[in-house]
Backbone bond lengths (Angstrom), bond angles and torsions (degrees), N, CA, C in turn:
res aa  C-N    CA-C-N  psi(-1)  N-CA   C-N-CA  omega(-1)  CA-C   N-CA-C  phi
1 X - - - 1.395 - - 1.493 113.83 -
2 X 1.349 115.37 -42.03 1.476 121.19 179.01 1.557 110.17 -61.53
3 X 1.335 114.66 -39.96 1.491 121.60 -178.32 1.552 108.10 -64.09
4 X 1.286 118.37 -38.82 1.419 123.27 -178.07 1.545 108.24 -66.23
5 X 1.348 119.25 -44.94 1.431 120.97 177.78 1.534 113.28 -65.31
6 X 1.323 116.17 -33.62 1.525 120.87 177.25 1.494 108.26 -64.39
7 X 1.368 120.31 -40.09 1.462 122.35 -179.61 1.520 109.46 -65.14
8 X 1.340 117.09 -45.72 1.473 120.09 178.50 1.548 108.59 -62.13
9 X 1.304 116.22 -45.00 1.472 118.98 -176.86 1.556 110.14 -63.02
10 X 1.301 117.98 -39.00 1.483 120.25 -179.69 1.528 111.15 -69.51
11 X 1.360 116.59 -34.29 1.475 119.21 179.78 1.512 108.92 -70.03
12 X 1.341 117.37 -38.59 1.412 118.46 -177.39 1.543 112.51 -69.82
13 X 1.295 117.70 -38.93 1.453 122.50 -178.15 1.513 112.00 -101.12
14 X 1.311 119.08 22.12 1.474 119.92 175.54 1.478 114.66 -68.87
15 X 1.340 118.53 -20.93 1.428 120.32 178.85 1.517 112.54 -67.83
16 X 1.321 118.44 -17.56 1.469 121.63 -179.79 1.538 110.51 -73.71
17 X 1.337 117.35 -20.45 1.438 119.55 179.33 1.515 107.47 -80.76
18 X 1.356 119.80 120.62 1.464 119.82 -177.78 1.515 114.75 -69.00
19 X 1.326 116.89 -15.98 1.497 118.50 -178.14 1.493 112.11 -105.45
20 X 1.368 116.99 11.00 1.457 119.27 -175.97 1.521 112.18 -69.25
21 X 1.328 120.12 -29.33 1.434 121.76 -179.30 1.513 113.15 -82.71
22 X 1.342 118.99 -12.85 1.419 123.98 -177.04 1.485 116.19 -81.25
23 X 1.335 116.04 -26.34 1.507 117.44 -176.02 1.452 107.82 75.91
24 X 1.355 116.51 -141.67 1.502 122.53 179.41 1.508 108.23 -75.77
25 X 1.301 114.38 136.73 1.434 123.14 178.61 1.526 111.52 -102.73
26 X 1.307 119.47 120.79 1.487 123.31 -179.72 1.505 106.97 -111.59
27 X 1.289 115.30 126.45 1.435 123.00 178.45 1.524 109.74 -91.77
28 X 1.358 118.06 122.44 1.461 120.56 179.10 1.487 108.30 -115.38
29 X 1.266 115.69 159.50 1.467 120.94 -179.21 1.528 110.76 109.99
30 X 1.341 114.73 -175.02 1.450 118.89 -178.37 1.545 111.23 -68.31
31 X 1.331 113.82 139.57 1.474 118.49 -179.81 1.501 111.32 -109.73
32 X 1.384 116.54 0.32 1.443 118.64 175.80 1.529 110.53 -144.06
33 X 1.267 119.72 167.71 1.408 122.71 178.37 1.519 112.34 -66.00
34 X 1.290 117.31 -35.21 1.476 121.98 177.98 1.538 111.32 -62.03
35 X 1.320 116.56 -44.79 1.478 119.26 177.32 1.528 112.35 -63.01
36 X 1.332 114.21 -38.35 1.478 119.17 179.45 1.540 110.38 -65.70
37 X 1.273 118.64 -44.12 1.455 123.42 178.18 1.561 112.05 -63.10
38 X 1.342 117.04 -35.75 1.452 118.21 -179.15 1.529 109.49 -73.23
39 X 1.292 120.00 -24.47 1.459 122.08 174.33 1.543 110.47 -69.04
40 X 1.293 119.55 -32.85 1.434 119.78 176.59 1.532 114.09 -73.10
41 X 1.328 117.73 -24.17 1.443 123.13 178.79 1.539 113.65 -76.79
42 X 1.368 115.91 -16.83 1.434 119.38 -176.64 1.566 109.06 -73.10
43 X 1.322 116.56 148.28 1.478 118.38 177.11 1.505 112.86 -65.72
44 X 1.303 114.77 149.48 1.511 118.33 179.84 1.487 109.53 -72.20
45 X 1.298 113.76 154.21 1.482 121.27 -178.54 1.514 109.72 -68.38
46 X 1.345 117.35 131.27 1.474 121.73 174.22 1.484 110.30 -83.34
47 X 1.343 115.18 131.49 1.435 119.53 -179.23 1.542 112.23 -74.74
48 X 1.299 114.56 136.06 1.438 119.46 177.47 1.530 110.01 -88.97
49 X 1.323 116.55 175.20 1.446 119.94 -179.92 1.555 109.97 -64.81
50 X 1.306 116.39 -35.32 1.475 121.88 175.65 1.487 110.94 -60.24
51 X 1.321 119.39 -43.89 1.436 122.27 178.85 1.499 113.66 -65.62
52 X 1.376 115.87 -38.86 1.471 120.62 176.97 1.492 110.65 -64.17
53 X 1.352 117.44 -44.16 1.434 118.13 -179.50 1.512 112.42 -63.84
54 X 1.326 114.17 -41.33 1.535 119.92 179.62 1.568 108.70 -62.60
55 X 1.337 118.83 -43.34 1.419 123.42 -179.72 1.541 110.91 -63.15
56 X 1.340 115.07 -41.58 1.499 119.31 178.80 1.543 110.94 -68.46
57 X 1.308 116.24 -38.76 1.486 116.75 177.91 1.562 111.53 -66.30
58 X 1.287 115.98 -39.50 1.451 119.72 178.17 1.535 112.62 -64.33
59 X 1.324 114.94 -38.33 1.493 122.19 -179.94 1.511 109.01 -66.89
60 X 1.356 117.49 -44.50 1.477 120.48 -179.28 1.552 110.69 -69.42
61 X 1.290 117.15 -37.77 1.489 121.03 177.15 1.534 111.98 -63.68
62 X 1.339 116.99 -43.51 1.459 119.29 176.72 1.510 112.80 -68.45
63 X 1.338 118.85 -35.13 1.431 120.82 176.03 1.508 111.60 -64.88
64 X 1.309 116.26 -41.28 1.513 120.13 178.04 1.515 110.55 -64.88
65 X 1.328 115.04 -39.98 1.488 120.02 177.99 1.515 111.12 -65.41
66 X 1.316 118.52 -39.38 1.485 122.63 176.97 1.498 111.16 -61.55
67 X 1.354 117.68 -42.74 1.481 120.74 -179.93 1.538 109.19 -66.37
68 X 1.345 117.11 -40.98 1.472 118.30 179.54 1.511 110.47 -64.85
69 X 1.322 119.80 -38.93 1.419 122.49 178.66 1.580 111.81 -66.41
70 X 1.350 115.19 -37.16 1.468 118.90 -179.19 1.479 110.60 -73.01
71 X 1.315 120.46 -24.50 1.491 122.34 174.22 1.522 112.38 -64.80
72 X 1.326 117.63 -24.51 1.428 120.48 179.22 1.518 113.03 -80.96
73 X 1.323 116.88 -14.63 1.464 121.55 179.96 1.545 110.29 -74.56
74 X 1.356 117.35 155.57 1.434 119.80 179.65 1.599 111.66 -77.12
75 X 1.289 112.34 158.45 1.500 116.56 176.66 1.507 109.89 -71.14
76 X 1.344 115.43 143.50 1.458 123.84 179.16 1.529 108.61 -91.52
77 X 1.331 116.59 122.25 1.461 120.71 176.97 1.538 109.61 -107.36
78 X 1.266 117.99 137.06 1.447 121.91 177.14 1.532 108.74 -153.11
79 X 1.378 112.26 172.06 1.501 117.37 177.67 1.498 109.18 -104.06
80 X 1.312 115.51 125.85 1.511 118.75 178.90 1.525 106.74 -114.93
81 X 1.319 115.64 174.39 1.441 117.13 175.82 1.511 110.24 -138.81
82 X 1.342 114.86 155.69 1.419 124.36 -178.94 1.493 109.90 -114.31
83 X 1.328 118.29 141.35 1.433 120.55 -176.53 1.526 108.49 -128.53
84 X 1.279 120.00 136.90 1.444 123.62 179.47 1.528 109.88 -150.94
85 X 1.345 115.34 159.94 1.440 121.72 177.76 1.489 109.65 -117.22
86 X 1.288 117.58 143.02 1.484 120.45 173.56 1.503 110.74 -87.69
87 X 1.280 116.97 -174.47 1.484 121.78 -175.75 1.564 112.49 -67.15
88 X 1.303 114.72 -22.56 1.507 119.57 -179.54 1.489 113.19 -90.75
89 X 1.382 116.90 -0.32 1.426 120.01 -179.74 1.509 117.14 88.88
90 X 1.326 116.75 5.89 1.450 118.68 175.44 1.490 112.11 -76.68
91 X 1.346 114.95 140.66 1.490 118.86 178.29 1.476 109.93 -94.95
92 X 1.353 116.25 138.95 1.449 123.91 177.53 1.502 108.85 -126.00
93 X 1.323 115.42 140.32 1.493 123.74 177.92 1.487 108.32 -119.89
94 X 1.303 115.14 145.47 1.472 120.40 176.42 1.523 107.13 -141.79
95 X 1.351 117.88 131.33 1.442 121.70 177.56 1.544 109.04 -84.28
96 X 1.307 115.97 143.48 1.474 119.95 178.63 1.516 110.89 -144.98
97 X 1.335 117.66 147.75 1.459 119.37 177.52 1.483 109.32 -77.38
98 X 1.353 116.38 143.80 1.468 120.31 -179.06 1.563 107.25 -131.77
99 X 1.316 114.44 149.61 1.482 120.66 175.31 1.502 108.88 -137.03
100 X 1.308 114.67 136.77 1.496 118.83 -178.52 1.513 108.47 -135.72
101 X 1.286 114.96 134.61 1.513 121.92 172.37 1.523 109.30 -85.64
102 X 1.349 115.63 139.38 1.496 118.23 -177.63 1.537 112.72 -63.85
103 X 1.325 119.86 -34.02 1.469 119.64 179.11 1.511 112.39 -66.46
104 X 1.353 116.76 -28.61 1.497 119.08 179.38 1.552 109.17 -68.82
105 X 1.321 117.59 -38.99 1.451 120.83 178.12 1.537 109.59 -64.68
106 X 1.361 114.81 -41.96 1.471 118.22 -178.64 1.546 112.14 -67.18
107 X 1.319 116.71 -42.36 1.482 122.17 -178.67 1.522 112.12 -71.97
108 X 1.369 116.01 -22.94 1.446 117.40 -174.85 1.562 110.69 -99.95
109 X 1.302 116.08 -0.57 1.475 116.98 -177.62 1.511 112.69 -64.67
110 X 1.325 117.36 127.35 1.426 122.08 178.92 1.518 114.41 82.80
111 X 1.351 120.39 3.14 1.438 121.09 -178.80 1.504 112.61 -105.23
112 X 1.328 119.06 5.03 1.409 123.30 -178.61 1.504 110.53 -106.55
């Protein structure tokens, strides 16, 4: 009778076991330091054309997503200045208001 109640009790509270939904757990990978070190000695995987195409598509998709997200950001306003010299060599400064969109900075990075 006690064994029967223990079975019912364990079925009711089985959700408390974090591994109850996983069933059997199989550990894969190196089981010793020697196996781990032999994995580092193996040559790296050479990318195929399919891998290169996929990586390029992911890069372009993420860049387009970044530009779209930056378009949602507000415009940055700041005060800039202009400097020039006249024919006699005197320097003149003038303050001016400036505005910059975040996507312009992102798209122009490295092109100047």
